[in-house]
N, C-alpha and C positions, 0 to 999 in steps of 0.2 A: 310664945308662938314662934315656930320655926320659919326662917326665911326660905330655905331651900326645900320648899314643899315639892310634891310630885309634879304639880303644874309648872313650877318654875324650872325644874330640871328638864321637863319636856321642852319648854320654850328655849332654854339655853342650848339644848341639843339641836333644835331646829335652826337656831341662828348660826351655830357653828357649821351645820351641814350646808346652809345657804352660802356661807362665806367660803367653805371648801369647794362647793360646786362652782361658785363664781371664779375662784382662783384657778380651778381646773380648766374651766372654759377659756379663761385668758391664757393659761399656759398652752392649751391645745392650739389656740390661735397664734401663738408665738409672741404674745405681748408680755412685757415684764411688769410685774405688779409692785414689787418691793424695791427694785433698783431705780436709781435716779438717772435715767437716760435723757439724752438731749433731744428736744423736739424741734423740728424744722418744718417749714411749709413749702408745698410745691403747687404752683399755679398751672392748671391744665385748661385746655379748651375742649378736650374730649378724654374721658377716662374709660374707654371701652374695655370691659373685662376686669378693670381694677376694682378692688373692694377692700374694705377694712380687713386687716390681718394678712394682706398679701405681703410676701417677703420683699425685703430690700437688699440688693446685692451691690457690692463694689468689687470690680475685677473678678467676678465669679464667686466671691466670698460673702456669706450672709452677714450683714452688719446691722440689721434692724427690721422693722415691720411697719406697715401702714397702720396708723392708729385710728384714723377716722377720715371720712370724706365729707366735705361740706359743699352742697350744691346750692348755688345762688339762683333762685327762681327769677329774680329781676334781671340778672345778667347770666343767661344760660351758658355763655361761652367762658364764664369765669368760675371754674371749679377748683376749690382749694383742698388739698389732701395733706393731713398732718402725718409726718413720719417720725417714728421713734427710733433714734440711732444710738449706737454704742457711744458712750462719752469719750472713749479713746480715739474715736474717729473725728478728724478735723476736716470740715468742708472748706475748700478753697473758693475764692471769689471766681465767678464765671462758671461754676459747676452747674450741671443740669441733671434732671432725672428723666429717664426714658422708659416707657412702658414696653416690655417685650414679652414674647410668649414662645414656648417650645412646641415641638411637634404634637405633644399630647394636649395642648391647649391650656397649660398652666401659665397664668399671667404673673409676672413679677415686675419689680421696679429696679432698674439698673442705673446706678449713679455714674455720671461722666464728669470727671474732675477737670477743673480749669487749671491754668498755670499757677504753680506754687508761689511765683514771684508777686502775684497780685494780692497776697494776703489771705486771711481766713475769715469765714463768716462767723457771726455770733449766734448763739442759741436763740431760736425764734425767728430768724431771717427767712426770707422767701426766695426760692429759686424757680427757674422756669422748667416746665415739664413738656415733653414731646412724646410722640408715639413712633415706634420703629415701623418701618415699611415692611409688612409681612409679604408672604407669597401672594396672597389675594390682592393686596394693594398693587404689587408689581404687575400682577396679571391684568388688573383693571387699567393700569397705565399703558399696557401694551395693546389693549383692545383696539384703539384707533389705528395703530400700525397693522394689526391683523386684518381689520376691515378693509384697509387699502390693498392688502395683499390678496384678499379673497378673489377679486375679479381676475387678477393675473394668474392665480392658482387654477381657477376654473378654466381659463383659456389654455393653460398648459395641459391640463387634463384632457380637454377636448382634442388638442393637437396630438396628444399621445394616443387617444382612442382612435383618431383618424389614421394615424401612422400604423398602429397595430392592425387595423382592418385592411390595410393594403396587402394584396396577395403577394407583392414582391417581397414583403418582409418574411412571409412563410418560405418562399423560395430561397431567400438569403439565409434563413435559419437552417434550411435543409442542406444548402451548400456548405454552411458552416459546420454542420455535423459531418458531412463527407470530408471536409478539410481536416477536421479534428481526427477522423479515423485515419486519413492519410498521414497526418503528422504522427499519430501513434505508431503506425507501421514504419514510418521513416525512423522514428526514435528507436524502435526495436532493432531495425537494421543497423543503425548507428551503434547501438550497444553491442551487437554481434561483431561489427567491424572493429570496435574498440577492443573487444575481447581478443579478436585475432591479432590485432596490432600488439596487444599486450603479450601475446605468445611469440610473435615474430620479432619484436623489437630487441629482445636479448640476443637472438641469433644475428640480427643485423648489426648489433653493437659488437659482437664477436668478430664478424667479418670486417667491420670498420676498424676494429683494433688491429686485425691482421694487415689491412691495407696501410694503416698508419705505420705499423712496424716495418713493412716493406718500403714505404716511402722514407722512413728514417734510415733504413739500411742503404737505400739508393742515395740518399743525401750524404751518408757517411762515405760511400764509395766515390761520389762526386768530389767530396772534400779531399779525398786522397789523390785524385788525379792532378798532375802538374799542368795546369791550364796554360801557363806561360810557355812551357816547352811544346805543348800540343799546338798552340797557336803559331809558334815559330815554324813548326813542321808544315802546318797548313799553308803558311805564307810562302815557305820555300817551294812547296808543291805547286801553288798557284803561279809562282814566278817561273818555274820550269815549264808549266803548261803554256804560259804566255810566250815564253821564248820559243817553244815548239811551234806554236801557232804562227809566230812571226817568221820562223824559218820556212814553214810550209807556204806562207803567202809571199815570201821573197823570191823574185825571179832569178836570183843569183845562185840559189841552191839547186841540188839535183832534183829534189821533189818539186821545187818551185818551177824549174825549167820544164819538167814533165807536165805539170798542171797548167802552165801558162803558154806552152809552145803550140801554136795553132796548126803548123805544118804536121807535127807529130799526130795531132788529133785527126787531121785529114787522112794521113797515111794509115792510121789505125782503122778508120772508117772504110777506106778502100780495101784493106786487107780483109776486114770482116765481110765485105761484099763478095770478094773473091772466094772466101771460104764458104759462104752461103751458096754461091753458084756451083762450087765444086760438090757440095753436099747434094744439091738438087740434081746435078748431072749423075752423081753416083747412084742416087735412088732410081733414076730413069735408065741408066745403062750400067748396071753393076758388072757386066761381063768385060767391060773395057778395063776394069781395074783388078778383077779377080778371075783367074782362069783355072777351072777345076776339071781334072781328067780322071776317069774311073780306072782305065786300063794303062794309063801312062802314055806318055807321048815323047817323042824325040825332041830334044831341045834344039831349037833352031839357032 
Protein backbone atom coordinates (compact mmCIF):
# COMPACT_ATOMS: atom_id res chain seq x y z
CA UNK A 1 0.00 0.00 0.00
CA UNK A 2 1.48 3.35 -0.98
CA UNK A 3 1.67 6.13 1.66
CA UNK A 4 1.73 9.06 -0.78
CA UNK A 5 -1.63 8.51 -2.16
CA UNK A 6 -3.53 11.13 -4.06
CA UNK A 7 -5.37 12.26 -0.93
CA UNK A 8 -2.12 12.62 1.06
CA UNK A 9 -0.51 14.68 -1.67
CA UNK A 10 -3.53 16.98 -1.75
CA UNK A 11 -3.37 17.35 2.04
CA UNK A 12 0.36 18.13 1.99
CA UNK A 13 -0.14 20.72 -0.72
CA UNK A 14 -2.93 22.32 1.31
CA UNK A 15 -0.73 22.48 4.45
CA UNK A 16 2.15 24.01 2.53
CA UNK A 17 -0.21 26.56 0.98
CA UNK A 18 -1.56 27.50 4.40
CA UNK A 19 1.98 27.91 5.75
CA UNK A 20 3.03 30.02 2.75
CA UNK A 21 -0.13 32.11 3.07
CA UNK A 22 0.51 32.71 6.77
CA UNK A 23 4.14 33.58 6.14
CA UNK A 24 3.13 35.95 3.35
CA UNK A 25 0.61 37.71 5.57
CA UNK A 26 3.17 38.07 8.33
CA UNK A 27 5.69 39.37 5.84
CA UNK A 28 3.20 41.91 4.48
CA UNK A 29 2.53 43.03 8.04
CA UNK A 30 6.25 43.55 8.53
CA UNK A 31 6.61 40.82 11.14
CA UNK A 32 9.56 38.49 11.20
CA UNK A 33 8.82 34.78 11.30
CA UNK A 34 12.14 32.95 11.29
CA UNK A 35 14.40 35.57 12.90
CA UNK A 36 14.97 35.79 16.65
CA UNK A 37 14.03 39.43 17.31
CA UNK A 38 13.88 40.91 20.79
CA UNK A 39 10.45 41.52 22.28
CA UNK A 40 9.75 44.48 24.59
CA UNK A 41 6.51 45.72 26.09
CA UNK A 42 5.07 49.21 26.10
CA UNK A 43 2.47 50.36 28.61
CA UNK A 44 -0.17 52.78 27.22
CA UNK A 45 -3.25 54.45 28.60
CA UNK A 46 -4.53 55.18 25.08
CA UNK A 47 -3.50 53.55 21.81
CA UNK A 48 -5.62 55.62 19.45
CA UNK A 49 -4.83 54.48 15.90
CA UNK A 50 -2.11 52.00 16.91
CA UNK A 51 -2.61 48.39 15.83
CA UNK A 52 -0.69 45.18 15.38
CA UNK A 53 1.81 45.36 12.51
CA UNK A 54 2.27 49.13 12.98
CA UNK A 55 5.91 50.03 12.28
CA UNK A 56 8.38 51.01 15.01
CA UNK A 57 10.96 53.70 14.23
CA UNK A 58 14.05 54.99 15.96
CA UNK A 59 15.38 58.36 14.76
CA UNK A 60 13.36 57.96 11.56
CA UNK A 61 14.69 54.45 10.79
CA UNK A 62 12.44 51.40 10.93
CA UNK A 63 13.73 49.01 13.61
CA UNK A 64 10.73 46.78 14.32
CA UNK A 65 7.01 46.25 14.32
CA UNK A 66 4.15 46.09 16.81
CA UNK A 67 3.56 42.40 17.39
CA UNK A 68 0.36 42.54 19.39
CA UNK A 69 -1.78 44.73 21.63
CA UNK A 70 -3.28 43.38 24.85
CA UNK A 71 -6.28 45.32 26.19
CA UNK A 72 -7.00 44.85 29.90
CA UNK A 73 -10.76 44.99 30.38
CA UNK A 74 -10.41 45.20 34.16
CA UNK A 75 -8.03 48.16 33.85
CA UNK A 76 -9.02 50.05 30.67
CA UNK A 77 -6.20 52.57 31.15
CA UNK A 78 -3.62 49.78 31.19
CA UNK A 79 -2.94 48.66 27.59
CA UNK A 80 0.18 46.66 26.82
CA UNK A 81 1.68 46.51 23.33
CA UNK A 82 4.37 43.96 22.46
CA UNK A 83 6.95 45.28 20.03
CA UNK A 84 9.33 43.15 18.03
CA UNK A 85 12.70 44.95 17.63
CA UNK A 86 15.89 44.21 15.76
CA UNK A 87 18.27 42.35 18.10
CA UNK A 88 21.06 44.76 17.18
CA UNK A 89 19.10 47.60 18.77
CA UNK A 90 19.73 48.17 22.48
CA UNK A 91 17.15 50.10 24.46
CA UNK A 92 18.57 52.34 27.18
CA UNK A 93 16.88 52.79 30.54
CA UNK A 94 14.49 55.70 30.59
CA UNK A 95 13.47 55.14 26.98
CA UNK A 96 9.85 55.58 25.98
CA UNK A 97 7.63 54.95 22.95
CA UNK A 98 5.51 57.68 21.41
CA UNK A 99 2.56 57.17 19.06
CA UNK A 100 2.85 59.58 16.12
CA UNK A 101 1.04 60.07 12.82
CA UNK A 102 1.81 61.82 9.55
CA UNK A 103 -0.41 64.03 7.38
CA UNK A 104 -1.85 60.98 5.62
CA UNK A 105 -3.01 59.49 8.91
CA UNK A 106 -0.45 56.65 9.01
CA UNK A 107 0.21 55.74 12.66
CA UNK A 108 3.63 54.60 13.81
CA UNK A 109 5.53 54.12 17.03
CA UNK A 110 8.61 56.30 17.59
CA UNK A 111 11.22 55.30 20.17
CA UNK A 112 12.68 58.06 22.35
CA UNK A 113 15.95 56.89 23.94
CA UNK A 114 17.06 57.72 27.46
CA UNK A 115 20.62 58.58 28.54
CA UNK A 116 23.15 55.88 27.64
CA UNK A 117 24.82 56.29 31.04
CA UNK A 118 21.79 54.74 32.75
CA UNK A 119 22.44 51.31 31.23
CA UNK A 120 20.38 49.11 28.93
CA UNK A 121 17.09 47.22 29.25
CA UNK A 122 16.79 43.46 29.01
CA UNK A 123 14.58 41.67 26.55
CA UNK A 124 11.02 41.49 27.91
CA UNK A 125 11.24 44.73 29.96
CA UNK A 126 8.42 47.28 29.87
CA UNK A 127 8.73 50.95 28.90
CA UNK A 128 6.23 53.78 29.10
CA UNK A 129 4.21 54.84 26.09
CA UNK A 130 2.82 58.29 25.28
CA UNK A 131 0.97 59.99 22.46
CA UNK A 132 2.25 62.89 20.43
CA UNK A 133 0.12 66.01 20.55
CA UNK A 134 -1.25 66.31 17.05
CA UNK A 135 -2.73 69.31 15.35
CA UNK A 136 -6.20 68.50 16.59
CA UNK A 137 -5.02 68.19 20.19
CA UNK A 138 -3.25 71.52 19.94
CA UNK A 139 -6.37 73.04 18.42
CA UNK A 140 -8.47 71.67 21.30
CA UNK A 141 -6.01 73.15 23.80
CA UNK A 142 -6.36 76.54 22.10
CA UNK A 143 -10.16 76.52 22.14
CA UNK A 144 -10.49 78.22 25.59
CA UNK A 145 -8.23 81.05 24.46
CA UNK A 146 -10.19 81.38 21.23
CA UNK A 147 -13.44 81.53 23.19
CA UNK A 148 -12.04 84.35 25.32
CA UNK A 149 -10.96 86.22 22.21
CA UNK A 150 -14.33 85.94 20.42
CA UNK A 151 -16.11 88.75 22.38
CA UNK A 152 -13.16 91.07 21.82
CA UNK A 153 -13.11 90.15 18.15
CA UNK A 154 -16.84 90.80 17.86
CA UNK A 155 -16.40 94.21 19.55
CA UNK A 156 -13.55 95.08 17.18
CA UNK A 157 -15.64 94.10 14.14
CA UNK A 158 -18.56 96.24 15.37
CA UNK A 159 -16.21 99.18 15.87
CA UNK A 160 -14.83 98.70 12.37
CA UNK A 161 -18.34 98.56 10.89
CA UNK A 162 -19.33 101.74 12.75
CA UNK A 163 -16.16 103.46 11.60
CA UNK A 164 -16.63 102.42 7.99
CA UNK A 165 -20.25 103.66 8.06
CA UNK A 166 -19.11 107.16 9.04
CA UNK A 167 -19.46 109.58 6.06
CA UNK A 168 -16.22 111.25 7.12
CA UNK A 169 -14.36 108.10 6.14
CA UNK A 170 -15.66 108.38 2.58
CA UNK A 171 -14.60 112.02 2.47
CA UNK A 172 -11.20 111.11 3.85
CA UNK A 173 -10.81 108.40 1.22
CA UNK A 174 -11.82 110.89 -1.48
CA UNK A 175 -9.27 113.40 -0.20
CA UNK A 176 -6.72 110.61 -0.07
CA UNK A 177 -7.37 109.88 -3.74
CA UNK A 178 -6.93 113.56 -4.57
CA UNK A 179 -3.78 113.66 -2.49
CA UNK A 180 -2.49 110.59 -4.31
CA UNK A 181 -3.20 112.24 -7.65
CA UNK A 182 -1.40 115.41 -6.51
CA UNK A 183 1.53 113.36 -5.33
CA UNK A 184 1.67 111.60 -8.70
CA UNK A 185 1.66 114.95 -10.50
CA UNK A 186 4.34 116.27 -8.15
CA UNK A 187 6.37 113.15 -8.74
CA UNK A 188 6.17 113.65 -12.51
CA UNK A 189 7.24 117.28 -12.11
CA UNK A 190 10.13 116.22 -9.92
CA UNK A 191 11.16 113.69 -12.54
CA UNK A 192 11.13 116.42 -15.20
CA UNK A 193 13.08 118.73 -12.89
CA UNK A 194 15.63 116.02 -12.20
CA UNK A 195 15.95 115.38 -15.93
CA UNK A 196 16.58 119.10 -16.54
CA UNK A 197 19.05 119.19 -13.71
CA UNK A 198 20.77 116.21 -15.22
CA UNK A 199 21.18 118.22 -18.42
CA UNK A 200 22.20 121.47 -16.71
CA UNK A 201 24.55 120.06 -14.10
CA UNK A 202 27.36 119.27 -16.60
CA UNK A 203 27.19 122.87 -17.91
CA UNK A 204 27.20 124.21 -14.37
CA UNK A 205 30.15 122.01 -13.58
CA UNK A 206 32.01 123.38 -16.60
CA UNK A 207 31.29 126.94 -15.42
CA UNK A 208 32.35 126.03 -11.92
CA UNK A 209 35.56 124.59 -13.31
CA UNK A 210 36.15 127.89 -15.16
CA UNK A 211 35.50 129.90 -11.99
CA UNK A 212 37.86 127.67 -10.06
CA UNK A 213 40.48 128.10 -12.75
CA UNK A 214 40.09 131.90 -12.57
CA UNK A 215 40.25 131.78 -8.79
CA UNK A 216 43.38 129.69 -9.05
CA UNK A 217 44.89 132.21 -11.48
CA UNK A 218 43.94 135.09 -9.17
CA UNK A 219 45.48 133.25 -6.25
CA UNK A 220 48.65 132.76 -8.24
CA UNK A 221 48.74 136.47 -9.14
CA UNK A 222 48.19 137.39 -5.50
CA UNK A 223 51.01 135.10 -4.51
CA UNK A 224 53.29 136.93 -6.94
CA UNK A 225 52.53 140.35 -5.40
CA UNK A 226 55.07 141.59 -2.86
CA UNK A 227 52.71 142.32 0.01
CA UNK A 228 55.45 143.69 2.27
CA UNK A 229 56.54 146.33 -0.25
CA UNK A 230 52.90 147.20 -1.04
CA UNK A 231 52.08 147.64 2.65
CA UNK A 232 55.17 149.84 3.10
CA UNK A 233 54.00 152.07 0.23
CA UNK A 234 50.50 152.23 1.72
CA UNK A 235 51.97 153.19 5.10
CA UNK A 236 54.12 155.90 3.49
CA UNK A 237 51.09 157.29 1.62
CA UNK A 238 49.05 157.37 4.82
CA UNK A 239 51.93 159.13 6.62
CA UNK A 240 52.14 161.78 3.87
CA UNK A 241 48.37 162.24 3.96
CA UNK A 242 48.48 162.61 7.73
CA UNK A 243 51.31 165.19 7.42
CA UNK A 244 49.32 167.11 4.79
CA UNK A 245 46.26 167.12 7.01
CA UNK A 246 48.38 168.36 9.90
CA UNK A 247 49.84 171.15 7.75
CA UNK A 248 46.40 172.23 6.61
CA UNK A 249 45.08 172.36 10.14
CA UNK A 250 48.15 174.20 11.54
CA UNK A 251 47.69 178.02 11.82
CA UNK A 252 51.38 178.60 11.10
CA UNK A 253 51.23 177.50 7.50
CA UNK A 254 50.00 179.54 4.55
CA UNK A 255 46.97 177.37 3.92
CA UNK A 256 46.31 177.21 7.64
CA UNK A 257 46.49 180.99 7.93
CA UNK A 258 44.02 181.31 5.05
CA UNK A 259 41.68 178.74 6.62
CA UNK A 260 41.94 180.12 10.17
CA UNK A 261 42.13 183.96 9.56
CA UNK A 262 38.68 185.41 10.46
CA UNK A 263 39.51 188.91 9.14
CA UNK A 264 40.36 187.46 5.73
CA UNK A 265 37.03 185.68 5.77
CA UNK A 266 35.19 188.94 6.57
CA UNK A 267 37.09 190.84 3.84
CA UNK A 268 36.22 188.15 1.31
CA UNK A 269 32.55 188.38 2.32
CA UNK A 270 32.61 192.20 1.96
CA UNK A 271 34.27 191.90 -1.45
CA UNK A 272 31.65 189.40 -2.58
CA UNK A 273 28.90 191.78 -1.45
CA UNK A 274 30.47 194.65 -3.39
CA UNK A 275 30.77 192.49 -6.48
CA UNK A 276 27.16 191.46 -6.10
CA UNK A 277 26.04 195.12 -5.77
CA UNK A 278 28.12 196.00 -8.82
CA UNK A 279 26.48 193.26 -10.87
CA UNK A 280 23.03 194.40 -9.79
CA UNK A 281 23.79 198.01 -10.70
CA UNK A 282 25.27 196.85 -14.02
CA UNK A 283 22.05 195.02 -14.84
CA UNK A 284 19.97 198.10 -13.93
CA UNK A 285 22.14 200.80 -15.57
CA UNK A 286 24.27 199.20 -18.23
CA UNK A 287 24.81 202.58 -20.02
CA UNK A 288 26.87 203.78 -17.13
CA UNK A 289 29.49 201.22 -17.95
CA UNK A 290 29.13 200.68 -21.74
CA UNK A 291 28.79 203.60 -24.19
CA UNK A 292 27.89 202.50 -27.76
CA UNK A 293 27.76 205.08 -30.69
CA UNK A 294 26.60 204.19 -34.18
CA UNK A 295 28.06 207.25 -36.02
CA UNK A 296 30.94 207.90 -33.80
CA UNK A 297 31.43 210.62 -31.29
CA UNK A 298 34.12 212.97 -30.39
CA UNK A 299 36.13 211.99 -27.51
CA UNK A 300 35.75 214.31 -24.62
